[in-house]
FINU-532503 format. One record per residue (C-alpha): residue in three letters; x, y, z. Coordinates in steps of 0.25 Angstrom, whole numbers, plus 5000, padded with zeros to 4 digits. Layout:
N
ALAXYZ/...
//
This chain:
1002
MET488049114997/ASP487249035007/VAL486849145016/CYS486749055027/THR488149025028/ASN488949085039/LEU490349065039/SER491249105051/TRP492249175043/SER491349265036/PRO492149395036/SER491049515039/THR489949535048/LYS489549675041/TRP488949685027/PRO489949695016/ASN490049795005/VAL489549724994/ASN490449824984/ARG491749764990/TYR491649624986/GLU492049554974/VAL491849404975/PHE490549344980/LEU490549194985/SER489249114985/PHE489148974992/ARG488348884999/GLY489048895013/GLU488548755017/ASP489148695005/VAL490348745003/ARG491548705012/ARG491848815021/ASN493248825018/PHE493248845003/ILE492348965004/GLN493149015015/CYS494448985008/LEU493949064995/TYR493349185002/GLU494749205011/THR495549184999/LEU494749304991/THR494749385002/ALA496249365003/SER496449384989/GLY495849534991/ILE494549484984/TYR493349524992/ALA492449404992/PHE490949404998/ILE490549275005/ASP489549215014/HIS488649335020/ASP489949425022/GLY489549535031/ILE488049495029/GLU487549575043/ILE486349485050/GLY484949515045/GLU485249575032/GLU484749535018/ILE485749445015/MET485549404999/PRO485449544994/LYS486649585001/ILE487349464995/PHE486649494980/GLU487349634982/VAL488749574985/ILE488549484973/LYS488249604964/HIS489349674968/SER490449554968/GLU491349544956/ILE491449394957/CYS490249284962/ILE490749144966/PRO489649054969/ILE490048934975/PHE489348804970/SER489348694980/LYS488348584979/ASP487248644988/PHE487448804984/ALA486048784977/SER485248764990/SER485648894994/LYS484749004989/SER485549114992/CYS486749064985/LEU485849034973/ASN485349174974/GLU486749224973/VAL487249154962/GLU486049224955/LYS486349344958/MET487849334953/VAL487149304940/GLU486249404941/CYS487249514943/GLU488149464932/ARG489349444943/THR490649364940/ILE490449234944/MET491349124947/PRO490749004952/ILE491348894961/PHE490848754958/TYR491248694972/ASP490548554973/ALA489448584961/SER489848584948/PRO489448694937/THR488548584931/VAL487848554945/VAL487648704948/GLY487148744934/ASP486248644931/GLN485648634946/GLN486148484947/GLU486248404960/SER486148484972/TYR485848604964/GLN484548544958/GLN484148484972/SER484348634978/PHE483548694967/CYS482448604969/ASN482448624985/HIS482448784981/ALA481048754973/ALA480548674984/LYS480748784993/GLY479948894985/VAL481048954977/SER480449014964/PRO480748934950/ALA481149084946/THR482249094956/LEU482748944954/ASN482848964939/ASN483749094942/TRP484549004952/LYS484748904940/GLU485048994930/ALA486149074940/LEU486748934943/ARG486948904928/SER487349034924/VAL488549024934/SER488848884932/ARG489348914919/LYS490349014924/ARG491848994925/GLY492048954939/TRP492848844948/GLU492448694951/LEU493048634964/GLU493248504959/LYS494048554948/PHE495048604958/GLN496148504962/HIS496548554974/GLY495048594979/ASP494548734986/HIS496048784988/GLN496248784973/LEU494848824970/VAL494948954979/LYS496248994972/GLU495748984959/VAL494549064962/VAL495349164970/SER496249194958/THR495149204948/VAL494349304957/ARG495649394959/ARG495849384943/LEU494549434939/LEU494549534951/ARG495949584946/LYS496549574960/ASP498049544954/GLU497949654942/LEU499149734941/ASP498849884938/VAL498949904923/THR498750054918/ASP497450064911/HIS497950124898/LEU498450004891/VAL498750024876/GLY499049914867/MET499349804878/ASP498449704871/HIS499349634861/HIS500349634871/VAL499649564881/GLN499249474872/GLU500749434868/MET501049414882/MET499849314884/THR500449244873/LYS501849234878/LEU501349194892/GLY500449084886/VAL499249144892/HIS497949124884/TYR497449274881/GLU496149304873/ASN495449424869/GLY496349494880/GLN495849404892/VAL496749284897/VAL495949164893/GLU495649084908/GLY495748944911/GLN497048934904/THR498348854909/LEU499648914907/MET500648824902/GLY502148814904/ARG502948934911/ARG503149064903/VAL504049194904/VAL503849314896/GLU504749434897/ILE504149574892/SER505149664887/GLY505149804880/LEU505649944882/PRO505550004896/GLY504150074898/ILE503549994886/GLY502349934895/LYS503049794899/SER502549814913/THR501249854908/LEU500949744900/VAL501349634909/LYS500449684920/ILE499249674910/VAL499649524907/TYR499849494921/ASN498549544925/LYS497849464914/ILE498449334916/HIS498949324932/HIS497649244936/LEU498249144928/PHE499349104938/GLU499349054951/GLY500349164955/TRP500749294950/SER501749404952/PHE502049544947/LEU503449584951/ASN503849724945/ASP505049794944/ILE505949664945/HIS507249754940/GLY507049864950/LYS506849774963/VAL507949674959/GLU508949794957/GLU508649844971/LYS508949684977/ARG507449684979/LEU507349544973/ALA507049474986/SER505949554987/VAL505449544972/GLN505349384975/GLU504649394988/ASP503449484978/LEU503549364969/ILE503349264979/SER502249334986/ASP501549354973/LEU501449214969/GLN501249154983/LYS500249244986/LYS500849275001/ARG502149365005/CYS503449315005/THR504849355011/LEU506049315006/ARG507449305013/SER508249324999/SER508149324984/ALA508749184985/ASP507549134992/GLY506549204985/THR507149124971/ALA507048994978/PHE505649014984/ILE505149074970/LYS505848954963/TYR505148844970/LYS503948914976/PHE503148924962/ARG503548804954/ASN502148754955/LEU501348904952/ARG500848964940/VAL501349104942/LEU501449234934/ILE502649334936/VAL502949454931/LEU504349524933/ASP504249664928/ASP505449744924/VAL506549644925/SER507849694920/ASP508849564921/PHE508549414922/GLU509249424936/GLN507949494941/ILE507049384939/ASP508149264940/SER507549254955/LEU506049284953/ALA505749194940/ARG507049134934/ASP506449014930/PRO504949004926/SER504848854931/TRP505048914946/PHE503448934942/GLY502348844939/PRO501948794926/GLY500948914919/SER501949014925/ARG502249154918/ILE503249254921/ILE503249394914/ILE504649474914/VAL504549624911/SER505949634907/LEU506749764905/ARG507749714897/SER507449644883/ASN508349524885/LEU507949474899/PHE507149374891/ASN508349294886/GLU509049284901/TYR507649224904/SER507549124895/GLN508749064898/VAL508649024912/PRO508748874915/VAL507548814918/GLU507548764932/ASN506348694932/TYR506948544935/GLU505648464929/PHE505948524915/GLN507548564916/GLU507948444909/SER507148464896/ALA507148614895/ARG507648674883/LEU507748804878/SER507148834863/VAL507148974857/LEU506048994847/GLY506549054835/PRO507549164832/GLY507349284842/SER506249214848/SER505749274863/VAL505249124867/VAL506149034875/ASN505448904875/ILE505848804888/CYS505148664885/ASP504848644901/GLY503748744897/ILE504348874900/LEU504348984890/VAL504949124890/GLU504549234880/LYS504849374877/TYR503749494875/GLU504249624869/LEU503349754873/LYS503449834861/GLN503450004861/MET502050064861/ASN501450094847/ASP501650224839/GLY500250274843/LEU500350254858/ALA501650304858/PHE501250434853/GLN500050454862/LEU501050424874/PHE502050524868/CYS501150644867/LYS500750624881/TYR502050654885/ALA502450754875/PHE501250834876/ARG500750804891/GLY499250764885/LYS498950884876/PRO498650874862/VAL499850864852/PRO500250984845/GLN500150974829/GLU501450994827/PHE502050904837/SER501150784833/SER502050734821/LEU503350754831/ALA502650684843/ARG502150554834/ASP503550554829/ILE504350554843/SER503250464849/LEU503750364837/ALA505150374840/THR505150354854/GLY504750194850/GLY503450174859/LEU504150174872/PRO503250234883/SER504350294893/VAL505150334881/ILE503950414875/GLN503750484889/VAL505150524891/VAL505150584876/GLY503850634876/SER504150714890/SER505250774885/LEU504650834873/TYR503450904882/GLY503351044880/LYS504651064870/PRO504651124856/ILE504451044844/LYS506051054842/PHE506150964853/TRP505250854848/GLU506150854834/GLU507250834841/ALA506750724850/LEU506150654838/ASP507450654830/ARG508250604842/LEU507250484843/LYS507450454827/ARG509150474828/GLU509350384841/PRO509050254845/PHE507750244854/ASN508350194867/LYS509650294865/GLU508450404864/VAL507750374876/LYS508950354885/ARG509550494879/ILE508250564882/LEU508250514896/LYS509650544897/ARG509450684893/ARG508350714901/TYR509150664912/GLU510250764910/ALA509250874908/LEU508950854923/GLU509550944933/ASP510650874942/ASN509550864954/ALA508550814945/GLN509550704939/GLN509950664954/ILE508350644956/PHE508250574945/LEU509250474949/ASP508750464962/THR507450434957/ALA507850314947/CYS508750254957/PHE507850254969/PHE506550324970/MET505750284959/GLY504350254965/LYS504750324978/ASP503950434984/LYS504650554980/THR504550634992/ILE505550564999/PRO506750574988/TYR506450724989/TYR507050735003/MET508250684998/TRP508450764985/GLU508150884992/ALA509250855003/CYS510250834991/LYS509750964986/TYR509150884971/ASP507950984971/PRO506950874970/CYS505650954968/ARG506451014955/GLY507050894951/VAL505950784953/ASP505150904944/GLU506150904933/LEU506050754932/HIS504650754932/ASN504750864920/MET505750764913/SER504850644915/LEU505950564923/VAL505250554935/LYS503750554939/THR503050564952/ARG501950474953/GLU500550504961/ASN501050434974/ASN502250544972/GLU503250424967/LEU504450454957/TRP504350374946/MET505050364933/ASN504950264921/ASN505850144923/GLN506650184912/LEU506950304919/LYS507350234931/VAL508350154923/PHE508850274916/GLY509150334930/ARG509850224934/GLU510750214922/ILE511150354924/VAL511650324939/LYS512350184933/GLU512950264922/GLU513650354933/ASN514750224934/PRO514250104926/ARG515250014932/LYS515450074948/PRO514050084955/PHE514850144966/LYS515150274958/ARG513550304954/SER512750404961/ARG511650294966/LEU511550134967/TRP510450064968/ASN510649934962/GLN511149824973/GLU512349764965/ASP512749894962/ILE512749934978/GLU513449814980/ARG514549834973/VAL514649984979/LEU514549924993/ASN515949864992/LYS516650004989/ARG517150104999/LYS516750234994/VAL515550264985/ASP515550404984/ALA514650424972/VAL513450354977/GLU512550444983/ALA511150344983/LEU511050204986/SER509950114988/ALA510349984994/THR509249874995/PHE509649745000/ASP508649615001/ASN509349575013/CYS510049635024/ARG511449685022/SER512449725032/PHE513649835030/PRO514449885039/GLU514350035043/HIS515650075037/GLY515549985025/PHE514150045019/PHE513950195023/PRO515350255021/ASN515350195006/PHE514250295002/SER514750425007/ASN513750504997/LEU512450434998/ARG511250524999/TYR510250404998/LEU510350275004/ARG509250165004/MET509550035009/ASN508749925016/HIS509149805023/VAL510549845027/ILE511149845039/ILE512449945042/LYS513249885054/GLY513850015060/ASN514750045075/LYS513950095086/GLN514650225085/SER513950265072/ALA513050365081/LYS514250435087/LYS514950455073/SER515250605070/LYS514550665058/GLU515850645049/ASP515850485052/LEU514350465048/PHE514050405034/LEU513250455022/PRO513250595024/ARG512550645012/LEU511350545015/LYS510050595012/TRP509150465011/LEU509350345020/GLU508350225017/TRP508750105024/GLN507550015026/TRP507649905036/CYS508649975043/HIS509149875055/ASN509749975063/ILE509450115062/SER510750155070/SER511550135057/LEU511050275053/LEU511750345064/ALA513050305055/LEU512650395044/ASP512650555042/LEU511050585043/SER511150725044/GLY510850745029/LEU509650625029/VAL508450675023/VAL507650535022/LEU507850415030/ASP507050295029/LEU507150175038/SER505850095034/TRP505849955039/SER506849975048/THR507249855058/SER507949935067/ARG507449895081/THR508050005089/TRP507850155085/ARG508650215097/CYS509550285088/TRP508550345081/ARG508650485087/GLN510050485084/ILE509750455068/MET508750565068/LYS509750655075/LYS510650645064/ALA509650655054/LYS509150795055/ASN508850825042/LEU507850705040/LYS506750725032/VAL506050595029/LEU506050475040/ILE505450335035/LEU505250225045/LYS504250135039/ASP504150015044/CYS505050035055/CYS504449915064/TRP505249945076/LEU504950095076/ALA504250105090/GLU504350245093/SER504150355084/PRO505350425076/ILE504850565076/SER505450605090/HIS506850625084/ALA506450645070/PRO507250765064/LEU506450885064/LYS506650905049/LEU505850775045/GLU504850795035/ARG504250655033/LEU504050535043/ASN503650395038/LEU503350295049/GLU502450205040/ARG502150065047/CYS503050085059/SER502349965066/THR502649995080/LEU502650145080/ALA501750185090/GLY501650345087/VAL502150455078/GLY502850535091/ARG502450655097/SER503550745093/ILE503250755079/GLY502850885081/LYS504150925080/LEU504350885066/ARG503951005059/ASN504450975045/LEU503750835046/VAL502850825032/SER502450675031/LEU502150595043/ASN501850435041/ILE501350335050/LYS500550245041/PHE500350105048/CYS500950135062/SER499750055068/PHE500150105081/VAL500050245080/GLN498650305086/GLU498850465085/LEU499650555079/PRO500450655088/GLU499650775092/ASP500650885087/ILE500750815073/GLY499750905068/SER500651015071/LEU501650975059/GLU501551085050/ALA502351025038/LEU501550885039/LYS501050855026/GLU500850705027/LEU500150625038/TYR500050455035/ILE499450385046/ASP498750265038/GLY498650135047/THR498850205060/SER497950185072/ILE497750345073/LYS496150375076/ALA496150515075/ILE497050655070/ASP496550785075/PHE496850895065/PRO496851015074/VAL496651165065/GLY498051195061/SER498651055061/TYR499150965049/GLY499351105043/LYS500051045031/LEU499550905030/GLU499150875015/ILE499150715017/MET498350625027/SER498250475026/ALA497650395037/CYS497250265030/ASN496950145037/CYS496950215050/LYS495650135054/SER495150205067/LEU495450355061/SER494350465063/LEU494450595056/SER494050715065/ASN493350845060/SER494950905062/ILE495350845048/GLY494750965042/ASN495851055048/MET496950985038/LYS496851085028/SER497951045021/LEU497550895018/SER497650855004/TYR497750705005/LEU496950625016/ALA496850465015/LEU495950375025/ASP495850255017/ASP495450125027/THR494950205038/GLU493650185045/LEU493250325044/SER491650335044/GLU491550485040/LEU492450595036/PRO492350725045/CYS491750845037/SER492950925041/ILE493650845029/GLY492950955019/LEU493951055025/LEU495150985019/LYS495151075008/ASN496451035002/LEU496150875002/GLN496450824988/THR496450674991/LEU495450595000/SER495650445002/LEU494450365009/ARG494750235003/ASN494150105010/CYS493650195022/ARG492550075024/GLY491750165035/LEU491650285027/TRP490250305020/LYS490150445017/LEU490950575015/PRO490650705020/ASP489950825013/SER491250905016/ILE491850825006/GLY491550904996/SER492451025002/LEU493650954998/GLU493951054987/GLU495250994982/LEU495050854985/GLN495550774971/VAL495550634976/MET494350554984/ASP494650414986/LEU493350334993/SER493750194987/ASP493050084996/ALA492350175006/VAL490950145008/ILE490450285003/ASP489150274996/GLU489150434990/LEU489750554990/PRO489250684996/SER488650774986/SER489850884990/VAL490850804982/LYS490350884971/TYR491250994976/LEU492550924974/ARG492950994962/ASN494450934964/LEU494150804965/LYS494850714954/VAL494650564960/LEU493550504966/LYS493850354971/MET492650274976/PRO492850134972/ARG492050034979/THR491250124987/PHE489650114989/ILE489450244981/ARG487950224975/GLU487850334966/PHE488750424956/PRO489150544965/ARG488450664959/GLY489350764967/ILE490550714957/LYS489850734943/ASN490350874940/LEU491850864947/GLU492750914937/SER493950874941/LEU493650724945/GLU494550634936/GLU494250504943/ILE493150414949/ASP493250284953/PHE491850204958/SER492350074953/GLY491749964963/CYS490650044967/LYS489549954965/SER488450034971/LEU488650124961/THR487550154952/GLY486750244942/GLU487250344935/CYS488750394933/ASN488850534927/VAL490250594926/THR489950704915/GLY490450804923/LEU491750744926/ALA492550814916/SER493950774922/LEU493550634924/ASN494650524918/VAL494350404928/LEU492950334931/LEU492950204937/LEU491450134939/VAL491949994938/HIS490949894947/THR489750004949/ASP488449994945/ILE488450124938/SER487250124927/GLN487650254918/LEU488950324916/ILE488750474910/VAL490050534903/THR490150654894/ILE491350624885/CYS491350774880/GLY492550834888/TYR492650714895/SER494050664887/ASN494650654901/LEU494050514905/GLN495050394904/LYS494550284912/LEU493150234914/ARG492950104920/LEU491450064919/ASP491649894919/ASP490549814927/GLY489349904925/VAL488349934917/LEU488450064910/ILE488050164901/LEU489050284896/LYS488350404891/ILE489250494883/GLU489050624877/THR490250684868/THR490350774857/LYS491850714853/GLY492350594848/ALA491750504837/ARG490450424841/HIS490050284837/GLN489050184839/PHE489450034844/ASN488249934848/GLY487350044850/CYS488350114859/GLU489050244857/THR490550274857/ALA491350394857/THR492750384853/GLN493650504856/PHE495150534852/GLN495850644862/ALA497150734856/ASP498250644863/GLY497750514855/HIS497050434867/HIS495850374862/ILE494650384869/SER493450274867/MET492150284875/LEU491050184875/THR489650274876/VAL488250194878/SER487150294875/GLN485850284882/THR484550254874/LEU483250294880/LYS482050224880/GLN480950294872/GLY479850344880/GLY480650294894/SER481550384906/GLN482450274906/THR483850254899/GLU484150124892/ALA485550094892/ARG486350004886/LYS487149924895/LEU488649924893/LEU489549834901/VAL491049904902/ASP492249834905/GLU493149974904/VAL492850104896/TRP494150184894/LEU494050324889/
//
């Protein structure tokens, strides 16, 4: 860029962190219209792309070109904008030369100078070079500039004159391409993919996408409109396949959207919400709808000229997509719709939908291509196809079965043949393999023989259902109730809250959930969420439906809105004990026409419900109150909290009034007086809650969540009376500036979340916060920590992300029980105190995006450290202190572009993840002997030397490079590429073969 340029909208006055920029823009400022550069820069920035422009942050008096060269060196993509007068600037020519020298990805824009003019230095470029020569520029420098221009002119770029709609269209195309190259829009897909290449190729063919050698052919024009339905057994990998395809092709479209769990969301009457997501994704801005009918009309007419990619995941009925993408002609030519179907005949219904594209309606006709074909061809350019994903092959099925049946241990000789036969009998369905394998873990061989016999005798689907049913019936009664609750209401929810209800119902949740874990019916994820396979979720709900298939009001649990509508007309519904009634729009019910019908409810979740009662509710006797057995009330968007006075709240343990629109809270004291046994109070996003609810809170309260109560001014000075309080969440209560003095005296307090508040300081006197284990203070911009933090002896988790801390107090080393320390994005934190090495129990340290350039030597004492995350920091060399930490399992230095030299991990026996992408590491030393834990090694975008010493496995030669291959007992194949060093004869330096590695998997 021309360093004489000074645009008024340059966004910074401080020298930038060169490691952060992804795109470098080079231009001749006086020669390119200001609005084009501004539009390009702002659009890139708005898309989440860090772009460097002008002298973005270069301070007066600094030597400019070396700084700019550093930015070019560390940028992913360089975009020179060639204008008529570009070559008149020596700075611009130097920048292009540096781009070529650093082998950056260069994407030129030929603004008003053609590639020929630039590459051959014609017209104004020829005159500019003559002027440079006349001013004394050396011939060598001129030749370097010319060669750089020739090189860049041959690269694929954009020519403004070829864009019919000018600057706006060009900017849109550039930003779309940059996002794709930087993988900004890709979905998360598991790293452990097996056998997917063939399926991806088949999908590309059906979608009409040219796909060669594992890559989408660029520059292609998609024709017509196509719909592809993916079907197959549950848990077979349909969603994974479609995510891979989506990541590879979404850049070919003008709009794209991936919508998951269509079945669940539509069943919960959240169709308008799904439509909002689709519209927001396609038009790149948030949308709010009044009704699903409005959404259908909007989708039908808004996107007729837009080429879109839409993925609808987990669709069980055609009606679920009727209001989303019923007709492909709702979208522009070249559009593609992918449907992941939960049942096999959905395709037939889709192919019979009348075409609504009036331009072709008269000529549209349906022709089925041969008997049994899965292709429907409509002559106006709409093609509907089906792709069925088959089961896993025998080898992969065997590996997966052994994982569950033997829990990673070697297969005993006496079980080897049976294990292979059973894995074959499961039909290659991963979810079934998991169930059968788990059920046989630790069982005698006789159980295995019986299982194999049953699988051979009975049809596959019946065997699966029989196994699940038997395992369910083997559960204790309380565990069965917990399983059904989870399948109907709590999948994906934090298990902490349901525990309170289950305890109040005498379900013994600790024992029950543990039993479900052991039976592989329910899992608890790392974030404490309850989770089960979708097949198990359906299975659990089927059990409830079988209680009375024809009469929903005689079932124990209701979640389907159609069933609920039918039940609301009944006078008495004694059987129903749990109800989730969610409505898209406000629904009004008379007090005596809703609550009395459900006399045995213990769980009630509803939103947008208005209960119209009489003014005498507060004066009712206990015998006249409704829902006497209620334990959980989740009433979101409650219009008037006074409606709660009509309920018997004496047994209530969980109350959630999040997003309440009630403008008056005068009756709060009465409500809390009734709810004397309340344990959990959730008031998230209650925008009219100005006074703290603590003053009237029941003494038994254990969890209080006031997150995003935007008008709340303080926590409340009477918090000291809540001696049982375990968790306090005031995240993003931005007006809260301090904590009450007596909060530290709460002996039961274990969790404190103050993220996004205006709290500036917290004092931790000796003896206070005695049981505090979790403290999260992210986004507290003005927060400072005093040495008193060392008094929190029980603290195990400390998060200070996005704060402006410049240092940590030395007393942090006194936190002997600290297991997780998160300092992500602390831009002012440039070093850690030496006392950090005293954190004996520390397991996770996350310093992502901090400005730290080295670790103190004391980190060598962190013997229990398992995870070290330092991506995009300024670290300059591989820390010596961590080289012998035997517990370290994961190291992430990705994006540390200042990281150079040798990386020696020979002393890290537990390491299984090592990320070194986008670093300048020159040498990696790994000892494979006793080193079989390493699973993931990413070394792309770097010149690397791998030196591996091994005494195991076979050794081979490949083009002068040595390869080692190993096979583990569990059947996993490990392949490692090694590059041996060749010492120069008579010299002290090492001559290494340069190896550019994209990904190395161990």
